[in-house]
C-alpha positions as a LaTeX table, in Angstrom:
\begin{tabular}{lrrr}
\hline
Residue & $x$ (\AA) & $y$ (\AA) & $z$ (\AA) \\
\hline
Gly1 & 185.09 & 126.25 & 103.71 \\
Glu2 & 188.25 & 126.63 & 105.05 \\
Met3 & 189.64 & 129.82 & 103.17 \\
Ala4 & 188.95 & 132.72 & 100.97 \\
Gln5 & 191.02 & 135.58 & 99.48 \\
Val6 & 190.78 & 138.74 & 99.10 \\
Asp7 & 192.18 & 141.48 & 96.98 \\
Trp8 & 191.28 & 144.72 & 94.71 \\
Gly9 & 191.30 & 145.23 & 90.71 \\
Gln10 & 190.73 & 148.44 & 88.68 \\
Ala11 & 188.73 & 147.89 & 85.18 \\
Thr12 & 187.85 & 150.45 & 82.53 \\
Val13 & 184.03 & 150.63 & 81.60 \\
Glu14 & 181.64 & 153.36 & 80.28 \\
Val15 & 179.44 & 154.51 & 82.76 \\
Ala16 & 176.53 & 156.89 & 81.32 \\
Gly17 & 178.60 & 157.79 & 78.38 \\
Val18 & 182.06 & 158.47 & 80.59 \\
Ser19 & 185.10 & 155.96 & 80.60 \\
Thr20 & 185.45 & 155.41 & 84.39 \\
Val21 & 188.08 & 153.63 & 86.02 \\
Val22 & 186.23 & 151.34 & 88.55 \\
His23 & 187.72 & 149.44 & 91.39 \\
Leu24 & 186.45 & 145.43 & 91.39 \\
Phe25 & 186.63 & 143.83 & 95.25 \\
Cys26 & 187.06 & 140.54 & 94.19 \\
Ile27 & 186.73 & 137.48 & 96.57 \\
Arg28 & 187.20 & 133.75 & 95.78 \\
Leu29 & 186.70 & 130.54 & 97.69 \\
His30 & 189.95 & 128.59 & 97.51 \\
Tyr31 & 188.30 & 125.09 & 97.35 \\
Ser32 & 185.62 & 125.76 & 94.73 \\
Gly33 & 187.16 & 128.80 & 93.27 \\
Val34 & 183.79 & 130.22 & 93.19 \\
Pro35 & 184.18 & 134.32 & 92.84 \\
Phe36 & 182.27 & 137.25 & 93.99 \\
Val37 & 182.77 & 140.28 & 92.08 \\
Trp38 & 181.93 & 144.06 & 92.94 \\
Ala39 & 182.57 & 147.39 & 91.70 \\
Ser40 & 182.59 & 150.16 & 93.54 \\
Pro41 & 183.82 & 154.12 & 93.07 \\
His42 & 186.85 & 153.52 & 95.27 \\
Glu43 & 188.53 & 151.47 & 97.39 \\
Lys44 & 188.01 & 153.48 & 100.90 \\
Leu45 & 187.55 & 151.03 & 104.42 \\
Glu46 & 183.83 & 151.51 & 103.88 \\
Ala47 & 183.96 & 149.75 & 100.44 \\
Phe48 & 186.37 & 146.78 & 101.50 \\
Leu49 & 183.63 & 146.14 & 104.41 \\
Glu50 & 180.84 & 146.58 & 101.52 \\
Gly51 & 182.53 & 143.91 & 99.80 \\
His52 & 182.50 & 141.60 & 102.30 \\
Val53 & 178.84 & 142.38 & 103.24 \\
Arg54 & 177.66 & 141.74 & 100.03 \\
Ala55 & 180.05 & 138.55 & 99.45 \\
Phe56 & 179.09 & 136.72 & 102.56 \\
Ala57 & 175.32 & 137.35 & 101.66 \\
Trp58 & 175.71 & 136.07 & 98.23 \\
Leu59 & 177.64 & 133.06 & 99.21 \\
Gly60 & 175.31 & 132.61 & 101.94 \\
Gly61 & 178.30 & 131.50 & 104.09 \\
Val62 & 181.16 & 132.68 & 105.98 \\
Pro63 & 184.92 & 131.09 & 105.16 \\
Glu64 & 187.28 & 130.12 & 108.51 \\
Lys65 & 189.99 & 132.46 & 107.41 \\
Val66 & 190.39 & 135.02 & 104.64 \\
Val67 & 193.76 & 135.90 & 103.47 \\
Tyr68 & 194.68 & 139.62 & 102.29 \\
Asp69 & 197.51 & 141.88 & 101.00 \\
Asn70 & 198.39 & 144.70 & 103.47 \\
Leu71 & 195.91 & 147.41 & 102.32 \\
Ser72 & 196.26 & 150.14 & 103.73 \\
Pro73 & 192.76 & 151.37 & 104.70 \\
Val74 & 192.65 & 148.19 & 107.12 \\
Val75 & 196.46 & 147.73 & 108.12 \\
Arg76 & 197.72 & 150.67 & 110.19 \\
Lys77 & 201.17 & 148.78 & 111.20 \\
Val78 & 202.59 & 146.20 & 109.25 \\
Leu79 & 204.78 & 143.48 & 112.33 \\
Gln80 & 206.28 & 140.53 & 111.99 \\
Gly81 & 204.64 & 137.18 & 110.32 \\
His82 & 201.22 & 136.55 & 108.93 \\
Glu83 & 199.28 & 137.73 & 111.63 \\
Glu84 & 200.61 & 140.07 & 113.24 \\
Arg85 & 199.30 & 143.40 & 112.56 \\
Glu86 & 197.93 & 146.58 & 113.98 \\
Leu87 & 194.55 & 146.68 & 112.29 \\
Ser88 & 191.52 & 148.95 & 111.76 \\
Glu89 & 188.76 & 149.11 & 114.59 \\
Arg90 & 186.37 & 148.74 & 111.78 \\
Phe91 & 187.57 & 145.79 & 110.22 \\
Val92 & 188.02 & 144.34 & 113.75 \\
Ala93 & 184.23 & 145.04 & 114.33 \\
Met94 & 183.53 & 143.27 & 111.15 \\
Arg95 & 185.49 & 140.07 & 111.20 \\
Ser96 & 184.35 & 139.77 & 114.89 \\
His97 & 180.18 & 140.07 & 113.83 \\
Tyr98 & 181.33 & 137.50 & 110.98 \\
Val99 & 183.48 & 135.41 & 113.16 \\
Phe100 & 186.07 & 134.34 & 110.72 \\
Asp101 & 190.10 & 134.62 & 110.90 \\
Ser102 & 192.19 & 136.92 & 109.55 \\
Val103 & 195.69 & 136.53 & 107.20 \\
Phe104 & 197.91 & 138.90 & 105.61 \\
Ala105 & 200.49 & 138.22 & 103.00 \\
Asn106 & 203.96 & 139.09 & 103.76 \\
Pro107 & 204.82 & 142.48 & 101.87 \\
Ala108 & 205.67 & 141.93 & 98.20 \\
Ala109 & 204.45 & 138.30 & 98.58 \\
Ala110 & 201.23 & 138.38 & 96.28 \\
His111 & 201.96 & 134.82 & 95.29 \\
Glu112 & 201.01 & 133.92 & 98.82 \\
Lys113 & 197.11 & 134.69 & 97.57 \\
Gly114 & 197.61 & 133.75 & 93.72 \\
Gly115 & 193.89 & 132.13 & 93.57 \\
Val116 & 192.57 & 135.84 & 93.92 \\
Glu117 & 195.34 & 138.09 & 91.94 \\
His118 & 194.70 & 135.77 & 88.93 \\
Leu119 & 190.88 & 136.63 & 89.66 \\
Val120 & 191.08 & 140.11 & 88.38 \\
Gly121 & 192.33 & 139.76 & 85.24 \\
Tyr122 & 190.14 & 136.80 & 84.61 \\
Val123 & 187.15 & 139.03 & 85.51 \\
Arg124 & 188.70 & 141.49 & 83.02 \\
Arg125 & 188.92 & 139.41 & 80.28 \\
Asn126 & 185.75 & 137.70 & 80.45 \\
Ala127 & 183.39 & 139.96 & 82.45 \\
Leu128 & 184.60 & 142.85 & 81.20 \\
Thr129 & 185.64 & 142.43 & 77.79 \\
Pro130 & 184.38 & 144.19 & 75.35 \\
Val131 & 184.29 & 147.20 & 77.68 \\
Pro132 & 180.62 & 147.43 & 79.32 \\
Lys133 & 178.52 & 150.59 & 78.25 \\
Val134 & 176.05 & 151.07 & 81.31 \\
Ala135 & 174.02 & 153.56 & 82.65 \\
Ser136 & 174.58 & 153.22 & 86.38 \\
Met137 & 177.35 & 151.59 & 88.78 \\
Asp138 & 174.35 & 149.41 & 89.73 \\
Glu139 & 173.83 & 148.29 & 86.76 \\
Leu140 & 177.32 & 147.33 & 85.98 \\
Asn141 & 176.98 & 145.42 & 89.06 \\
Ala142 & 173.78 & 143.41 & 87.97 \\
Leu143 & 176.07 & 142.61 & 84.99 \\
Leu144 & 179.41 & 141.31 & 87.39 \\
Leu145 & 176.35 & 139.29 & 89.70 \\
Ala146 & 175.06 & 137.53 & 86.82 \\
Trp147 & 178.65 & 136.69 & 85.82 \\
Cys148 & 179.27 & 135.37 & 89.13 \\
Asp149 & 176.14 & 132.99 & 89.20 \\
Arg150 & 177.03 & 131.54 & 86.00 \\
Glu151 & 180.50 & 130.79 & 87.01 \\
Arg152 & 179.50 & 129.11 & 90.85 \\
Glu153 & 177.03 & 127.54 & 88.33 \\
Arg154 & 180.30 & 126.33 & 86.17 \\
Arg155 & 181.45 & 124.87 & 89.56 \\
Met156 & 178.74 & 122.92 & 91.23 \\
Glu157 & 180.20 & 119.84 & 92.28 \\
Gln158 & 182.92 & 121.88 & 94.37 \\
Trp159 & 180.47 & 124.46 & 95.41 \\
Ala160 & 178.15 & 121.97 & 96.36 \\
Gln161 & 180.58 & 120.66 & 98.97 \\
Glu162 & 181.88 & 123.91 & 99.57 \\
Arg163 & 178.56 & 125.86 & 100.42 \\
Lys164 & 177.96 & 122.73 & 103.27 \\
Ala165 & 181.07 & 123.77 & 104.94 \\
Leu166 & 180.96 & 127.45 & 104.85 \\
Lys167 & 179.51 & 129.01 & 108.63 \\
Ala168 & 176.28 & 130.50 & 108.80 \\
Val169 & 175.86 & 134.11 & 108.47 \\
Pro170 & 174.93 & 135.67 & 111.65 \\
Leu171 & 171.75 & 136.85 & 112.79 \\
Gly172 & 171.71 & 140.61 & 112.46 \\
Thr173 & 173.27 & 143.22 & 110.28 \\
Phe174 & 176.40 & 145.20 & 110.13 \\
Lys175 & 177.05 & 148.49 & 108.83 \\
Pro176 & 179.35 & 148.61 & 106.29 \\
Cys177 & 180.11 & 152.12 & 107.21 \\
Val178 & 182.67 & 154.68 & 108.96 \\
Val179 & 181.36 & 157.03 & 111.24 \\
His180 & 182.54 & 160.33 & 111.92 \\
Phe181 & 180.94 & 163.45 & 114.34 \\
Leu182 & 180.71 & 166.24 & 112.47 \\
Pro183 & 179.41 & 169.86 & 113.15 \\
Val184 & 176.36 & 171.77 & 111.47 \\
Asn185 & 178.29 & 175.05 & 110.32 \\
Lys186 & 175.65 & 178.13 & 109.79 \\
Leu187 & 174.86 & 178.05 & 106.49 \\
Ser188 & 173.15 & 174.05 & 107.88 \\
Leu189 & 175.87 & 172.20 & 106.40 \\
Val190 & 178.44 & 169.76 & 107.18 \\
Thr191 & 182.00 & 168.62 & 105.38 \\
Tyr192 & 183.14 & 165.48 & 104.66 \\
Glu193 & 186.15 & 165.31 & 102.26 \\
Arg194 & 185.84 & 168.75 & 101.13 \\
Asn195 & 182.94 & 168.41 & 99.74 \\
Arg196 & 179.53 & 169.69 & 102.18 \\
Tyr197 & 176.10 & 168.37 & 102.27 \\
Ser198 & 172.86 & 170.19 & 103.82 \\
Ala199 & 171.21 & 169.21 & 107.13 \\
Pro200 & 168.16 & 170.59 & 108.81 \\
Thr201 & 168.48 & 174.35 & 109.72 \\
Arg202 & 167.40 & 172.99 & 113.12 \\
Cys203 & 170.66 & 171.47 & 113.37 \\
Ile204 & 172.86 & 174.63 & 112.86 \\
Gly205 & 175.14 & 175.02 & 115.66 \\
Glu206 & 174.91 & 171.32 & 116.86 \\
Val207 & 176.99 & 167.80 & 116.07 \\
Val208 & 175.49 & 165.22 & 113.98 \\
Arg209 & 176.96 & 161.67 & 113.42 \\
Ala210 & 178.03 & 161.01 & 109.80 \\
Glu211 & 177.55 & 157.24 & 108.60 \\
Val212 & 180.03 & 157.16 & 105.61 \\
Tyr213 & 179.13 & 154.60 & 103.05 \\
Ala214 & 180.90 & 153.78 & 99.70 \\
Asp215 & 177.98 & 155.81 & 97.83 \\
Arg216 & 176.09 & 157.69 & 100.71 \\
Leu217 & 176.19 & 159.66 & 103.76 \\
Glu218 & 173.38 & 159.02 & 106.41 \\
Leu219 & 173.30 & 162.14 & 108.93 \\
Tyr220 & 171.79 & 161.08 & 112.66 \\
Tyr221 & 170.49 & 163.94 & 114.93 \\
Arg222 & 169.97 & 162.59 & 118.33 \\
Glu223 & 169.35 & 159.17 & 117.18 \\
Glu224 & 167.06 & 160.26 & 114.41 \\
Gln225 & 168.37 & 160.19 & 110.75 \\
Val226 & 168.07 & 163.49 & 109.54 \\
Ala227 & 169.55 & 163.36 & 105.95 \\
Val228 & 170.73 & 161.01 & 102.90 \\
His229 & 173.22 & 161.92 & 100.59 \\
Arg230 & 174.34 & 160.51 & 97.41 \\
Arg231 & 178.19 & 160.37 & 98.35 \\
Val232 & 180.06 & 163.07 & 95.53 \\
Thr233 & 183.55 & 162.52 & 94.24 \\
Gly234 & 186.22 & 165.07 & 93.44 \\
Arg235 & 186.36 & 168.32 & 96.15 \\
Gly236 & 184.48 & 171.39 & 96.46 \\
His237 & 180.76 & 170.29 & 95.62 \\
Thr238 & 177.68 & 171.03 & 97.66 \\
Glu239 & 174.79 & 168.66 & 98.22 \\
Leu240 & 171.92 & 170.56 & 98.62 \\
Gln241 & 168.40 & 169.35 & 99.94 \\
Leu242 & 165.26 & 171.42 & 99.91 \\
Glu243 & 163.14 & 169.77 & 102.79 \\
His244 & 166.20 & 171.05 & 105.02 \\
Phe245 & 165.69 & 174.72 & 104.67 \\
Leu246 & 161.94 & 174.91 & 104.45 \\
Ala247 & 161.17 & 175.73 & 107.65 \\
Ala248 & 164.00 & 178.65 & 107.14 \\
Leu249 & 162.40 & 179.79 & 103.99 \\
Ala250 & 159.12 & 179.78 & 105.77 \\
Arg251 & 160.76 & 182.16 & 108.37 \\
Lys252 & 162.58 & 184.35 & 105.91 \\
Pro253 & 160.46 & 184.41 & 102.51 \\
Tyr254 & 162.66 & 186.44 & 100.71 \\
Ala255 & 165.32 & 184.28 & 100.70 \\
Val256 & 163.82 & 182.52 & 98.24 \\
Thr257 & 164.60 & 184.98 & 96.01 \\
His258 & 168.23 & 184.29 & 95.92 \\
Ala259 & 168.79 & 181.01 & 98.23 \\
Ala260 & 171.31 & 178.49 & 96.19 \\
Val261 & 168.68 & 175.61 & 97.08 \\
Val262 & 165.83 & 177.28 & 95.46 \\
Arg263 & 168.28 & 178.19 & 92.55 \\
Arg264 & 169.24 & 174.33 & 92.04 \\
Leu265 & 165.69 & 173.62 & 91.66 \\
Pro266 & 164.80 & 172.25 & 87.81 \\
Glu267 & 163.44 & 174.79 & 85.17 \\
Pro268 & 159.81 & 174.34 & 86.13 \\
Tyr269 & 160.25 & 176.20 & 89.69 \\
Gln270 & 162.57 & 178.54 & 88.20 \\
Thr271 & 160.10 & 179.81 & 85.48 \\
Leu272 & 157.31 & 180.15 & 88.33 \\
Arg273 & 159.67 & 182.04 & 90.46 \\
Arg274 & 160.39 & 184.50 & 87.86 \\
His275 & 156.79 & 184.79 & 87.30 \\
Leu276 & 155.79 & 185.17 & 90.18 \\
Leu277 & 158.17 & 187.96 & 91.01 \\
Glu278 & 157.77 & 189.89 & 87.66 \\
Ala279 & 153.67 & 189.87 & 88.84 \\
Asp280 & 154.03 & 190.93 & 92.27 \\
Pro281 & 156.60 & 192.33 & 94.32 \\
Ser282 & 155.61 & 190.49 & 97.27 \\
Gly283 & 155.40 & 187.36 & 95.17 \\
Tyr284 & 158.14 & 185.31 & 96.88 \\
Arg285 & 155.75 & 185.03 & 99.88 \\
Glu286 & 153.59 & 182.37 & 97.42 \\
Met287 & 156.68 & 180.83 & 96.04 \\
Val288 & 157.73 & 180.05 & 99.47 \\
Gln289 & 154.24 & 178.31 & 100.10 \\
Val290 & 154.68 & 176.30 & 96.48 \\
\hline
\end{tabular}
C-alpha cells in the first residue's frame, strides 16, 4: 500500500476493422505487482485523470504515493529534485481528492520506475498477442479488465496484504475532465481542438462551459447540461444533434430543405423529405412536424 507506479504505453489493435494505435494507461502496485491497464484514444490530461479514477475504483483503494515520469500534460516545469515540479491544476485537484503523494522520476531515469516500464511490454506480450480484433474501445477495455482480474488472482497472497494497506477511496466523485469556456457562434456551434459541436440554438451568442473527457464533451449553460457529444479525433469535423435545431426549424420551416443537420439524418428521413417536397411545394412544413 505504500507505492504504485504509472506510465503510458502504446499498442496496435484492430478496432472495427481498422488498425489503430491505442494508448495504454498502466499502473502497478509495487508490493503485490497487481496491474491495472486501460486503453485510451490519446494521452491527454483528461485521459490521464480518467485512468486514475478507473484504477482506484478497480483496486478499491489508494496507495500512499504514486511515481511518474515527467509527463507533459501534468508537469508544466521541471525544477530540482523528485518533488519539485510545477503541476497542472487539475492533476493537483485529483491528487487532493484521493489524498496521495506524487513523486516524479528524474529526466531520462526510466529505471526509477522500472516496475511499470516492464508492465507495458508484459501487457503487449500477454494481453494483446495475437492482435485483438474488437468492435469498439469499450470491448477492448473489457478484455483488458478481464486480463487484470486474472493477474490479480494470480498474485492473491500478496494482494490480500496489499489490499488491507490501501487507503479507502474517498466519498464523492472526481470528474476526470478539463474545463473550457467556449462561445456559441451564430450557427449554434462551439469549436474545440479545431472540431465543431452543436449546442441548442437558444445558446447562440452565449458562452457555455465545456467539460472535456477522454471520449466526450459535455456542454453546460447556466449549470444546465445542454449537450453531450462523442469526442472526435482529427480536425475539421462537425458533430450535430437534431434536437438542438428543432426550435429554429419550427420558426423557419423552409430551412428543412437544406439544413446540414437534416441532410445528415438516415435515409428513411431523406426519402420522406424528397417525397413531401415533390408532392407539394409546401411539403417542408409537414417535414418539420415529422
